[in-house]
C-alpha positions as CSV (number, residue, x, y, z in Angstrom):
1,X,3.7,33.1,-13.1
2,X,2.7,30.6,-10.4
3,X,5.2,28.9,-8.3
4,X,4.8,25.2,-8.8
5,X,6.1,22.9,-6.2
6,X,7.4,19.6,-7.5
7,X,7.2,16.7,-5.1
8,X,9.9,14.1,-5.5
9,X,8.7,10.7,-6.9
10,X,10.0,9.0,-3.8
11,X,7.7,11.0,-1.6
12,X,4.7,10.4,-3.9
13,X,5.4,6.6,-3.9
14,X,5.7,6.6,-0.1
15,X,2.4,8.5,0.3
16,X,0.9,5.8,-1.9
17,X,2.3,3.1,0.3
18,X,0.7,4.8,3.3
19,X,-2.6,5.0,1.4
20,X,-2.4,1.3,0.7
21,X,-1.8,0.5,4.4
22,X,-4.6,2.8,5.6
23,X,-7.2,1.6,3.1
24,X,-6.3,-2.0,3.9
25,X,-6.6,-1.3,7.6
26,X,-10.0,0.3,7.1
27,X,-11.3,-2.7,5.2
28,X,-10.0,-5.1,7.9
29,X,-11.2,-2.9,10.7
30,X,-7.7,-3.0,12.1
31,X,-5.2,-0.4,13.1
32,X,-2.8,0.9,10.4
33,X,0.1,-0.1,12.8
34,X,-1.1,-3.7,12.8
35,X,-1.5,-3.8,9.1
36,X,1.8,-2.2,8.5
37,X,3.5,-4.8,10.7
38,X,1.7,-7.6,8.9
39,X,2.8,-6.3,5.5
40,X,6.3,-5.8,6.7
41,X,6.5,-9.3,8.2
42,X,5.7,-10.9,4.8
43,X,7.6,-8.3,2.6
44,X,4.4,-7.1,0.9
45,X,5.6,-3.5,0.7
46,X,9.1,-4.2,-0.6
47,X,8.1,-7.1,-2.9
48,X,4.7,-6.1,-4.1
49,X,3.6,-2.5,-3.6
50,X,6.8,-0.8,-4.5
51,X,7.7,-2.9,-7.5
52,X,4.1,-2.7,-8.9
53,X,3.5,1.0,-8.0
54,X,3.0,2.1,-11.6
55,X,0.1,-0.4,-12.1
56,X,-1.4,-0.2,-8.6
57,X,-1.7,3.5,-8.3
58,X,-4.1,3.7,-11.2
59,X,-6.6,1.5,-9.3
60,X,-9.4,2.7,-7.0
61,X,-8.7,2.7,-3.3
62,X,-11.4,0.0,-2.9
63,X,-9.8,-2.3,-5.5
64,X,-6.4,-1.7,-4.0
65,X,-7.6,-2.5,-0.5
66,X,-9.3,-5.7,-1.6
67,X,-6.3,-6.8,-3.5
68,X,-4.0,-6.0,-0.5
69,X,-6.2,-8.1,1.8
70,X,-6.2,-11.0,-0.6
71,X,-2.4,-10.8,-1.2
72,X,-1.7,-10.3,2.6
73,X,-3.7,-13.3,3.5
74,X,-2.1,-15.4,0.8
75,X,1.4,-14.4,1.7
76,X,0.8,-15.0,5.4
77,X,-0.6,-18.4,4.6
78,X,2.7,-19.3,2.8
79,X,4.9,-18.4,5.9
């Protein structure tokens, strides 16, 4: 019998958040640190990515990155 390692959902979700940040950074040709800071400043991670994880994680990286850029720009414009 194989040993199966179960990863806690919290770790899976946080890895997804990191993927969102990195994919967005690539699309914007920016550093992931800058994109993380921008997302943090407008609450995008806490108020968009985490609450909508179940829907977002089924999308392609390209769609996620495009949606994140659009959302980030919109949320920054409201500040």
